[in-house]
C-alpha positions as a Markdown table, in Angstrom:
| # | Residue | x | y | z |
|---|---|---|---|---|
| 1 | Met | 27.9 | -6.0 | 25.3 |
| 2 | Ile | 27.5 | -9.2 | 23.8 |
| 3 | Val | 30.0 | -11.9 | 23.7 |
| 4 | Phe | 30.3 | -15.1 | 21.3 |
| 5 | Glu | 32.6 | -17.6 | 22.8 |
| 6 | Asn | 33.5 | -21.1 | 21.2 |
| 7 | Pro | 36.3 | -23.9 | 21.7 |
| 8 | Gly | 39.6 | -23.3 | 19.5 |
| 9 | Glu | 41.4 | -20.2 | 18.4 |
| 10 | Ile | 40.9 | -18.5 | 15.9 |
| 11 | Asp | 43.5 | -18.3 | 13.0 |
| 12 | Val | 43.9 | -14.5 | 12.6 |
| 13 | Val | 45.2 | -14.9 | 9.4 |
| 14 | Ser | 42.1 | -15.8 | 8.0 |
| 15 | Ile | 40.3 | -12.8 | 9.6 |
| 16 | Ser | 41.7 | -10.8 | 7.0 |
| 17 | Thr | 42.2 | -13.1 | 4.0 |
| 18 | Phe | 39.1 | -14.0 | 1.8 |
| 19 | Gly | 38.7 | -17.5 | 0.4 |
| 20 | Val | 39.8 | -18.9 | 4.0 |
| 21 | Ser | 37.1 | -21.2 | 5.8 |
| 22 | Val | 37.7 | -24.0 | 8.0 |
| 23 | Lys | 34.9 | -25.5 | 9.8 |
| 24 | Glu | 34.8 | -27.6 | 12.8 |
| 25 | Gly | 31.5 | -29.2 | 12.9 |
| 26 | Glu | 30.4 | -31.8 | 10.7 |
| 27 | Thr | 27.6 | -29.4 | 9.3 |
| 28 | Pro | 28.5 | -26.0 | 9.3 |
| 29 | Ile | 25.8 | -23.8 | 7.9 |
| 30 | Gly | 28.4 | -21.2 | 6.8 |
| 31 | Phe | 31.2 | -22.1 | 4.6 |
| 32 | Phe | 32.3 | -19.2 | 2.6 |
| 33 | Gly | 34.7 | -18.0 | 5.1 |
| 34 | Thr | 33.9 | -14.6 | 4.1 |
| 35 | Gly | 30.8 | -13.8 | 6.7 |
| 36 | Leu | 32.9 | -12.5 | 9.5 |
| 37 | Lys | 34.6 | -9.9 | 7.3 |
| 38 | Tyr | 31.0 | -8.7 | 6.1 |
| 39 | Ala | 30.1 | -8.7 | 9.8 |
| 40 | Ile | 33.0 | -6.3 | 10.8 |
| 41 | Ala | 32.4 | -3.8 | 8.0 |
| 42 | Val | 28.7 | -3.7 | 8.7 |
| 43 | Leu | 29.4 | -3.3 | 13.1 |
| 44 | Leu | 32.5 | -0.6 | 12.3 |
| 45 | Arg | 30.2 | 1.1 | 9.7 |
| 46 | Ser | 27.0 | 1.3 | 12.0 |
| 47 | Gly | 28.9 | 2.7 | 15.0 |
| 48 | His | 30.0 | -0.1 | 16.7 |
| 49 | Glu | 33.3 | -1.8 | 18.2 |
| 50 | Ile | 34.4 | -5.1 | 17.5 |
| 51 | Thr | 37.2 | -6.9 | 19.3 |
| 52 | Val | 38.0 | -10.7 | 19.0 |
| 53 | Phe | 40.4 | -12.8 | 21.5 |
| 54 | Ser | 42.3 | -15.5 | 19.7 |
| 55 | Gly | 43.6 | -17.6 | 22.7 |
| 56 | Arg | 45.5 | -15.0 | 24.5 |
| 57 | Gln | 45.9 | -13.2 | 21.5 |
| 58 | Val | 44.4 | -9.8 | 21.1 |
| 59 | Val | 42.9 | -8.4 | 17.9 |
| 60 | Glu | 41.1 | -5.0 | 17.4 |
| 61 | Phe | 39.2 | -3.5 | 14.7 |
| 62 | Gly | 38.8 | 0.0 | 13.9 |
| 63 | Leu | 38.6 | 2.4 | 10.7 |
| 64 | Ser | 41.0 | 4.6 | 8.1 |
| 65 | Gln | 40.0 | 7.3 | 6.2 |
| 66 | Glu | 41.4 | 7.4 | 2.7 |
| 67 | Val | 41.2 | 8.7 | -0.5 |
| 68 | Val | 40.9 | 6.5 | -3.9 |
| 69 | Arg | 40.4 | 8.1 | -7.0 |
| 70 | Gly | 39.0 | 11.2 | -5.6 |
| 71 | Lys | 36.6 | 9.5 | -3.6 |
| 72 | Ser | 36.9 | 8.7 | 0.4 |
| 73 | Phe | 36.6 | 5.5 | 1.7 |
| 74 | Gln | 36.9 | 3.9 | 5.2 |
| 75 | Phe | 38.5 | 1.5 | 5.3 |
| 76 | Val | 38.9 | -1.3 | 8.2 |
| 77 | Thr | 42.3 | -1.6 | 9.8 |
| 78 | Met | 43.2 | -4.1 | 12.2 |
| 79 | Ala | 45.9 | -4.4 | 15.2 |
| 80 | Val | 47.1 | -7.5 | 16.8 |
| 81 | Gly | 48.3 | -7.2 | 20.1 |
| 82 | Thr | 50.5 | -4.2 | 20.4 |
| 83 | Asp | 51.2 | -4.1 | 16.8 |
| 84 | Gln | 50.1 | -1.0 | 14.9 |
| 85 | Ala | 47.2 | -1.0 | 13.3 |
| 86 | Gln | 47.1 | -1.9 | 9.4 |
| 87 | Pro | 44.6 | -1.5 | 6.3 |
| 88 | Ile | 43.1 | -5.2 | 6.1 |
| 89 | Gly | 41.9 | -4.8 | 2.0 |
| 90 | Phe | 38.3 | -3.9 | 2.7 |
| 91 | Thr | 36.0 | -1.0 | 3.4 |
| 92 | Thr | 33.2 | -0.6 | 5.0 |
| 93 | Glu | 31.2 | -0.5 | 1.5 |
| 94 | Leu | 31.5 | -4.3 | 1.9 |
| 95 | Gly | 27.7 | -5.6 | 2.6 |
| 96 | Lys | 26.5 | -2.5 | 1.8 |
| 97 | Gln | 23.2 | -4.2 | 1.7 |
| 98 | Trp | 23.3 | -5.8 | 4.8 |
| 99 | Glu | 21.1 | -4.8 | 7.5 |
| 100 | Leu | 22.6 | -4.8 | 11.2 |
| 101 | Trp | 20.4 | -8.3 | 12.0 |
| 102 | Met | 22.6 | -10.0 | 9.1 |
| 103 | Ala | 26.2 | -8.9 | 10.9 |
| 104 | Tyr | 24.8 | -10.7 | 14.0 |
| 105 | Arg | 23.3 | -13.9 | 12.3 |
| 106 | Glu | 26.8 | -14.2 | 10.8 |
| 107 | Ile | 28.9 | -14.1 | 13.8 |
| 108 | Ala | 26.1 | -16.3 | 15.8 |
| 109 | Cys | 26.0 | -18.5 | 12.9 |
| 110 | Asn | 30.3 | -19.7 | 13.0 |
| 111 | Cys | 29.5 | -19.8 | 16.8 |
| 112 | Lys | 27.1 | -22.0 | 16.4 |
| 113 | Asp | 28.9 | -24.0 | 13.9 |
| 114 | Glu | 32.3 | -24.2 | 16.2 |
| 115 | Gln | 29.8 | -25.4 | 19.0 |
| 116 | Gly | 29.8 | -22.3 | 20.6 |
| 117 | Thr | 27.8 | -19.7 | 22.9 |
| 118 | Ala | 26.9 | -16.2 | 22.7 |
| 119 | Ser | 25.6 | -14.4 | 25.9 |
| 120 | Arg | 25.1 | -10.4 | 27.0 |
| 121 | Ala | 28.1 | -9.1 | 29.4 |
| 122 | Val | 28.6 | -6.1 | 31.5 |
| 123 | Asn | 32.1 | -6.8 | 32.7 |
| 124 | Trp | 34.6 | -6.6 | 29.8 |
| 125 | Pro | 36.0 | -10.7 | 29.3 |
| 126 | Gln | 39.5 | -11.8 | 29.4 |
| 127 | Pro | 41.5 | -14.1 | 26.9 |
| 128 | Glu | 42.0 | -17.3 | 27.7 |
| 129 | Ala | 44.0 | -20.3 | 26.1 |
| 130 | Gly | 42.4 | -22.6 | 23.7 |
| 131 | Lys | 39.2 | -20.1 | 23.2 |
| 132 | Thr | 37.9 | -17.5 | 20.4 |
| 133 | Lys | 35.9 | -14.6 | 22.0 |
| 134 | Ile | 34.1 | -12.2 | 19.8 |
| 135 | Ile | 33.1 | -8.9 | 22.0 |
| 136 | Val | 30.2 | -6.5 | 20.2 |
| 137 | Lys | 29.6 | -3.2 | 21.9 |
| 138 | Gly | 26.8 | -1.0 | 21.2 |
| 139 | Asp | 23.0 | -0.7 | 22.0 |
| 140 | Ala | 21.7 | -1.4 | 18.3 |
| 141 | Phe | 23.7 | -5.0 | 18.3 |
| 142 | Glu | 22.1 | -6.0 | 22.0 |
| 143 | Ser | 18.7 | -5.1 | 20.9 |
| 144 | Val | 18.8 | -7.6 | 18.1 |
| 145 | Phe | 20.7 | -9.6 | 20.1 |
| 146 | Ala | 16.8 | -9.8 | 22.2 |
| 147 | Glu | 15.3 | -10.3 | 19.5 |
| 148 | Ser | 17.6 | -13.5 | 18.4 |
| 149 | His | 14.8 | -16.0 | 17.8 |
| 150 | Phe | 14.1 | -13.8 | 14.6 |
| 151 | Tyr | 17.4 | -15.1 | 13.2 |
| 152 | Ile | 17.9 | -18.0 | 15.2 |
| 153 | Leu | 15.4 | -20.8 | 16.3 |
| 154 | Glu | 16.2 | -21.5 | 19.8 |
| 155 | Asp | 12.8 | -23.3 | 20.8 |
| 156 | Ala | 11.3 | -27.2 | 20.0 |
| 157 | Pro | 9.1 | -27.8 | 16.8 |
| 158 | Tyr | 5.5 | -28.5 | 17.0 |
| 159 | Ala | 6.0 | -31.2 | 14.3 |
| 160 | Thr | 8.5 | -32.8 | 11.8 |
| 161 | Ile | 7.8 | -34.0 | 9.0 |
| 162 | Gly | 10.9 | -35.6 | 7.2 |
| 163 | Thr | 13.3 | -33.0 | 7.0 |
| 164 | Val | 11.0 | -30.1 | 7.5 |
| 165 | Glu | 10.2 | -29.0 | 11.5 |
| 166 | Val | 7.4 | -27.1 | 11.7 |
| 167 | Arg | 6.4 | -24.6 | 14.8 |
| 168 | Lys | 2.9 | -23.1 | 15.9 |
| 169 | Arg | 3.8 | -19.1 | 15.2 |
| 170 | Ala | 3.1 | -17.4 | 12.5 |
| 171 | Gly | 6.0 | -15.5 | 10.3 |
| 172 | His | 7.4 | -14.4 | 7.1 |
| 173 | Ser | 10.7 | -16.2 | 7.4 |
| 174 | Phe | 11.8 | -19.5 | 6.0 |
| 175 | Phe | 14.9 | -20.9 | 8.0 |
| 176 | Tyr | 17.7 | -23.1 | 7.2 |
| 177 | Arg | 19.3 | -25.6 | 9.8 |
| 178 | Gly | 18.0 | -23.2 | 12.6 |
| 179 | Val | 19.2 | -19.6 | 10.4 |
| 180 | Arg | 16.9 | -17.5 | 8.8 |
| 181 | Val | 17.7 | -17.7 | 4.9 |
| 182 | His | 14.1 | -16.4 | 3.2 |
| 183 | Gln | 11.7 | -14.3 | 3.5 |
| 184 | Phe | 8.0 | -14.8 | 2.1 |
| 185 | Gln | 6.1 | -12.3 | 0.5 |
| 186 | Arg | 3.0 | -13.8 | 2.0 |
| 187 | Ala | 3.0 | -14.1 | 6.1 |
| 188 | Gly | 3.0 | -18.0 | 6.7 |
| 189 | Leu | 0.1 | -19.3 | 10.1 |
| 190 | Phe | 3.1 | -21.5 | 10.8 |
| 191 | Thr | 7.1 | -21.0 | 10.8 |
| 192 | Tyr | 8.9 | -23.8 | 9.1 |
| 193 | Asn | 12.9 | -25.2 | 8.9 |
| 194 | Asp | 14.5 | -26.9 | 7.0 |
| 195 | Asn | 17.5 | -29.5 | 7.4 |
| 196 | Ala | 18.2 | -30.8 | 4.2 |
| 197 | Gln | 20.8 | -29.4 | 2.1 |
| 198 | Leu | 20.4 | -26.3 | 0.9 |
| 199 | Glu | 22.1 | -24.1 | -1.6 |
| 200 | Leu | 22.8 | -20.8 | -0.6 |
| 201 | Thr | 24.2 | -17.2 | -1.7 |
| 202 | Glu | 27.3 | -15.7 | 0.0 |
| 203 | Asp | 25.0 | -14.0 | 2.0 |
| 204 | Arg | 23.2 | -16.5 | 3.5 |
| 205 | Thr | 20.0 | -16.2 | 1.3 |
| 206 | Val | 18.4 | -18.9 | -0.7 |
| 207 | Lys | 19.4 | -19.1 | -4.1 |
| 208 | Glu | 16.8 | -20.4 | -6.1 |
| 209 | Gln | 13.7 | -18.6 | -4.3 |
| 210 | Tyr | 11.5 | -21.4 | -5.1 |
| 211 | Gln | 12.8 | -24.1 | -3.0 |
| 212 | Pro | 11.2 | -23.0 | 0.4 |
| 213 | Ala | 7.6 | -23.1 | -0.7 |
| 214 | Tyr | 8.2 | -26.4 | -2.5 |
| 215 | Arg | 10.1 | -27.8 | 0.6 |
| 216 | Ile | 7.2 | -26.9 | 2.4 |
| 217 | Ala | 4.8 | -28.3 | 0.1 |
| 218 | Arg | 6.2 | -31.6 | 0.0 |
| 219 | Ala | 6.6 | -31.7 | 3.5 |
| 220 | Leu | 2.5 | -30.9 | 4.0 |
| 221 | Leu | 1.7 | -33.4 | 1.6 |
| 222 | Gln | 3.1 | -36.4 | 3.8 |
| 223 | Ala | 1.9 | -35.2 | 6.9 |
| 224 | Asn | 0.1 | -37.4 | 9.3 |
| 225 | Asp | -1.6 | -34.5 | 11.5 |
| 226 | Glu | -5.2 | -33.8 | 10.6 |
| 227 | Ser | -5.2 | -30.9 | 13.1 |
| 228 | Leu | -1.7 | -29.0 | 11.1 |
| 229 | Leu | -3.3 | -30.0 | 7.7 |
| 230 | Arg | -6.4 | -28.9 | 8.2 |
| 231 | Glu | -5.3 | -25.1 | 9.4 |
| 232 | Val | -3.2 | -25.2 | 6.2 |
| 233 | Leu | -5.5 | -26.5 | 3.6 |
| 234 | Thr | -8.0 | -24.1 | 4.6 |
| 235 | Ala | -5.8 | -21.3 | 4.8 |
| 236 | Asp | -6.8 | -17.8 | 3.5 |
| 237 | Ser | -5.4 | -17.4 | 0.0 |
| 238 | Lys | -3.7 | -14.3 | 1.4 |
| 239 | Thr | -1.1 | -16.6 | 3.5 |
| 240 | Leu | 2.3 | -18.4 | 2.4 |
| 241 | Glu | -0.2 | -21.6 | 3.2 |
| 242 | Gly | -3.4 | -20.7 | 1.4 |
| 243 | Ser | -0.6 | -20.0 | -1.9 |
| 244 | Leu | 1.2 | -23.1 | -1.7 |
| 245 | Asp | 0.6 | -25.5 | -4.7 |
| 246 | Phe | 0.3 | -28.9 | -3.9 |
| 247 | His | 0.3 | -30.6 | -7.4 |
| 248 | Gly | 2.7 | -31.9 | -9.6 |
| 249 | Trp | 5.6 | -32.8 | -7.4 |
| 250 | Gly | 5.7 | -36.3 | -7.4 |
| 251 | Val | 5.4 | -37.1 | -4.0 |
| 252 | Ala | 2.4 | -39.7 | -2.9 |
| 253 | Pro | 0.0 | -37.5 | -0.1 |
| 254 | Ser | -0.5 | -39.5 | 2.9 |
| 255 | Asp | -4.0 | -40.9 | 3.7 |
| 256 | Ala | -4.3 | -38.1 | 6.2 |
| 257 | Phe | -3.7 | -35.4 | 3.9 |
| 258 | Leu | -6.4 | -37.5 | 1.5 |
| 259 | Arg | -8.9 | -37.8 | 4.4 |
| 260 | Val | -8.8 | -33.3 | 5.2 |
| 261 | Val | -9.1 | -32.8 | 1.6 |
| 262 | Gly | -11.8 | -35.3 | 1.0 |
| 263 | Asp | -13.9 | -33.8 | 4.2 |
| 264 | Cys | -13.6 | -30.2 | 2.6 |
| 265 | Val | -14.6 | -31.7 | -0.7 |
| 266 | Ser | -17.9 | -33.3 | 0.9 |
| 267 | Asp | -18.6 | -29.9 | 2.3 |
| 268 | Arg | -18.6 | -28.3 | -1.0 |
| 269 | Met | -14.9 | -27.6 | -0.8 |
| 270 | Thr | -15.4 | -24.3 | 1.4 |
| 271 | Lys | -12.0 | -22.6 | 1.5 |
| 272 | Val | -9.9 | -26.2 | 0.4 |
| 273 | Asn | -6.7 | -25.2 | -1.3 |
| 274 | Pro | -7.6 | -25.9 | -5.0 |
| 275 | Thr | -3.8 | -27.5 | -5.8 |
| 276 | Ala | -4.9 | -29.8 | -2.8 |
| 277 | Phe | -8.2 | -30.6 | -4.5 |
| 278 | Lys | -5.9 | -31.9 | -7.9 |
| 279 | Val | -4.4 | -34.0 | -5.5 |
| 280 | Trp | -7.1 | -35.7 | -3.8 |
| 281 | Ser | -8.8 | -36.1 | -7.3 |
| 282 | Glu | -6.3 | -37.7 | -8.9 |
| 283 | Ala | -5.3 | -40.0 | -5.9 |
| 284 | Thr | -8.8 | -41.2 | -5.1 |
| 285 | Ser | -10.1 | -41.1 | -8.7 |
| 286 | Lys | -13.5 | -39.5 | -7.4 |
| 287 | Pro | -15.6 | -37.6 | -9.8 |
| 288 | Phe | -15.6 | -33.8 | -9.2 |
| 289 | Thr | -19.3 | -33.0 | -7.8 |
| 290 | Pro | -19.8 | -29.3 | -6.9 |
| 291 | Arg | -23.3 | -28.3 | -6.7 |
| 292 | Glu | -24.4 | -27.1 | -9.9 |
| 293 | Ile | -26.8 | -23.7 | -9.7 |
| 294 | Glu | -29.5 | -22.8 | -12.9 |
| 295 | Leu | -28.4 | -19.1 | -14.0 |
| 296 | Thr | -31.1 | -16.6 | -14.0 |
| 297 | Ala | -31.7 | -14.5 | -16.9 |
| 298 | Val | -29.2 | -12.2 | -16.5 |
| 299 | Gln | -26.5 | -14.4 | -15.9 |
| 300 | Ser | -27.6 | -16.4 | -19.0 |
| 301 | Arg | -27.1 | -12.8 | -20.9 |
| 302 | Ser | -23.7 | -12.3 | -19.5 |
| 303 | Met | -22.8 | -15.5 | -20.4 |
| 304 | Glu | -23.6 | -15.2 | -23.7 |
| 305 | Arg | -22.0 | -12.0 | -24.5 |
| 306 | Ala | -18.7 | -13.5 | -22.3 |
| 307 | Leu | -18.7 | -16.1 | -24.7 |
| 308 | Asp | -19.2 | -13.9 | -27.6 |
| 309 | Phe | -16.8 | -11.5 | -26.6 |
| 310 | Cys | -14.0 | -14.5 | -26.3 |
| 311 | Gly | -14.8 | -16.1 | -30.1 |
| 312 | Arg | -13.9 | -12.2 | -31.2 |
| 313 | Ile | -10.7 | -12.1 | -29.5 |
| 314 | Gly | -9.5 | -15.2 | -30.5 |
| 315 | Phe | -11.1 | -18.0 | -28.1 |
| 316 | Gln | -13.1 | -20.4 | -29.4 |
| 317 | Ile | -14.8 | -21.2 | -26.1 |
| 318 | Arg | -18.3 | -22.3 | -27.1 |
| 319 | Gly | -18.9 | -25.6 | -27.3 |
| 320 | Ser | -15.1 | -26.7 | -26.7 |
| 321 | Tyr | -15.5 | -27.9 | -23.0 |
| 322 | Pro | -19.0 | -28.4 | -20.9 |
| 323 | Ile | -19.4 | -25.1 | -18.8 |
| 324 | Lys | -20.7 | -25.4 | -15.5 |
| 325 | Val | -21.4 | -22.8 | -12.7 |
| 326 | Val | -21.5 | -23.8 | -9.2 |
| 327 | Glu | -21.9 | -22.6 | -6.0 |
| 328 | Ser | -18.5 | -22.6 | -5.1 |
| 329 | Leu | -15.1 | -23.4 | -5.4 |
| 330 | Gly | -13.6 | -22.5 | -2.2 |
| 331 | Glu | -12.2 | -19.4 | -1.1 |
| 332 | Gly | -10.6 | -17.3 | -3.8 |
| 333 | Cys | -11.1 | -19.6 | -6.1 |
| 334 | Leu | -13.2 | -18.5 | -9.5 |
| 335 | Gly | -12.9 | -20.9 | -11.6 |
| 336 | Leu | -11.8 | -24.5 | -12.2 |
| 337 | Ala | -10.2 | -26.9 | -15.1 |
| 338 | Gln | -10.8 | -30.3 | -13.9 |
| 339 | Asp | -12.3 | -33.2 | -15.8 |
| 340 | Arg | -12.0 | -31.7 | -19.2 |
| 341 | Thr | -14.7 | -29.1 | -17.9 |
| 342 | Ile | -14.7 | -25.4 | -16.8 |
| 343 | Phe | -15.8 | -25.0 | -13.7 |
| 344 | Ile | -17.3 | -21.2 | -12.8 |
| 345 | Ala | -18.2 | -20.2 | -9.4 |
| 346 | Glu | -21.1 | -18.3 | -8.8 |
| 347 | Arg | -19.4 | -15.3 | -7.3 |
| 348 | Val | -17.6 | -14.4 | -10.7 |
| 349 | Phe | -20.8 | -12.8 | -11.4 |
| 350 | His | -20.7 | -10.9 | -8.6 |
| 351 | Leu | -17.5 | -9.7 | -8.6 |
| 352 | Gly | -16.6 | -8.1 | -12.0 |
| 353 | Gly | -19.8 | -8.9 | -14.2 |
| 354 | Thr | -19.3 | -10.1 | -18.2 |
| 355 | Lys | -15.4 | -8.8 | -18.1 |
| 356 | Gln | -14.6 | -10.7 | -14.9 |
| 357 | Leu | -16.4 | -14.0 | -16.6 |
| 358 | Ala | -14.7 | -13.7 | -19.7 |
| 359 | Ser | -11.4 | -13.3 | -18.3 |
| 360 | Thr | -12.0 | -16.5 | -16.2 |
| 361 | Leu | -13.4 | -18.6 | -18.4 |
| 362 | Ile | -9.9 | -17.8 | -21.0 |
| 363 | Glu | -7.9 | -18.9 | -18.5 |
| 364 | Glu | -9.9 | -22.3 | -17.6 |
| 365 | Tyr | -9.6 | -22.8 | -21.7 |
| 366 | Leu | -6.1 | -22.2 | -21.8 |
| 367 | His | -5.4 | -24.5 | -19.1 |
| 368 | Leu | -7.4 | -27.5 | -20.4 |
| 369 | Arg | -6.3 | -26.6 | -24.1 |
| 370 | His | -2.6 | -26.5 | -23.3 |
| 371 | Gly | -2.2 | -27.9 | -20.2 |
| 372 | Trp | -0.3 | -24.8 | -18.9 |
| 373 | Lys | -0.5 | -24.4 | -14.9 |
| 374 | Asp | -1.3 | -20.3 | -13.2 |
| 375 | Leu | 1.8 | -18.5 | -13.3 |
| 376 | Thr | 3.8 | -20.5 | -15.6 |
| 377 | Arg | 5.9 | -18.8 | -18.1 |
| 378 | Glu | 4.3 | -20.8 | -21.1 |
| 379 | Leu | 0.9 | -19.0 | -20.2 |
| 380 | Gln | 2.3 | -15.9 | -19.6 |
| 381 | Ser | 4.3 | -16.0 | -23.1 |
| 382 | Phe | 1.1 | -16.5 | -24.3 |
| 383 | Leu | -1.2 | -14.5 | -23.1 |
| 384 | Phe | 1.6 | -11.3 | -24.0 |
| 385 | Glu | 1.9 | -12.7 | -27.6 |
| 386 | Lys | -2.3 | -12.8 | -27.5 |
| 387 | Leu | -2.2 | -9.4 | -26.0 |
| 388 | Val | 0.1 | -8.0 | -29.1 |
| 389 | Ser | -2.1 | -9.6 | -32.0 |
| 390 | Val | -5.2 | -8.5 | -30.7 |
| 391 | Gly | -3.2 | -5.0 | -30.7 |
| 392 | Glu | -2.5 | -5.4 | -34.3 |
| 393 | Glu | -6.1 | -6.1 | -35.6 |
| 394 | Leu | -6.9 | -3.1 | -33.3 |
| 395 | Val | -4.4 | -0.7 | -35.4 |
| 396 | Gly | -4.9 | -2.6 | -38.8 |
| 397 | Glu | -1.9 | -3.6 | -39.5 |
| 398 | Pro | 1.6 | -6.0 | -38.7 |
| 399 | Leu | 4.1 | -4.8 | -36.5 |
């Protein structure tokens, strides 16, 4: 069994009443007052037992089957001391999308807020005046407890940059005040925790999905650890770090950040994050001079066909901006709009031929023409509108 213990006696009324939250700590992780109810529902639904000691008062939870409008529900019941168990206004449908680890996280967070501890116990604990104890029995919950470091940070960070802590281990999760609140689609080289104020939803996940990556990028821009920065700035584009956008946040980069990017640029930008390069270029006012190549006859023909095609569908790229084909723009980067010039990596010709070349030219042309960033709503809307317009021309009449 797992026992959560903290000083103070929980008000039994708060367990069964929504909208009641009174935390003792100055910076509580949770603040909604509903988390314990969600956890109780999840635990009972998954076959676990849960008991709460409020001082010397024993509170037992169970289930009663009831039918509402022809549908059967398991209502959560609560028995205080020797009183008969009574339904307390919610069912095991509460937190229906929650996983078991979320129930653990919730109880552990409440315990942490109250300066408490959690431990595995063999013998049944005894109620004590002045203390709250939450006892959970069940093998699956014990397994979650054994892997608690995936949900609540317990070790010291490798580095701290402002309010953001960096731990040198890979992971998909982002933590807030030591608690997992977000999962990235890409795995990160490192694990990040932010101690600054962050708005959460009622189930302790990040409300604004852009915030984790945004906060990490801003912190790394100001980092001074060149070894750490080199790993981040040369990370594969399939990783979290390799996909970070460092440009346009209004944060002055550190000298270390600029030195690392500058070293990569001098090495023809091998693997450097393209947005980090933009930051470096603007901060140092140095021209972008990747090594140009001389096109082969086949490559020249492919370029002409791509430009002709772009013109026929409404993108007059030929003559609008200089186009330079270069050896490399870094790993994963096929094109770059910089210094009023379209740069194309030679790799484009090997990947998809003229079709890939045309799409890369259009993308970089739009960056220069309209100033739109990658993955922005403006760029997305324009491309969809253009697609419909081209369809109209193919059909031969307007929609």
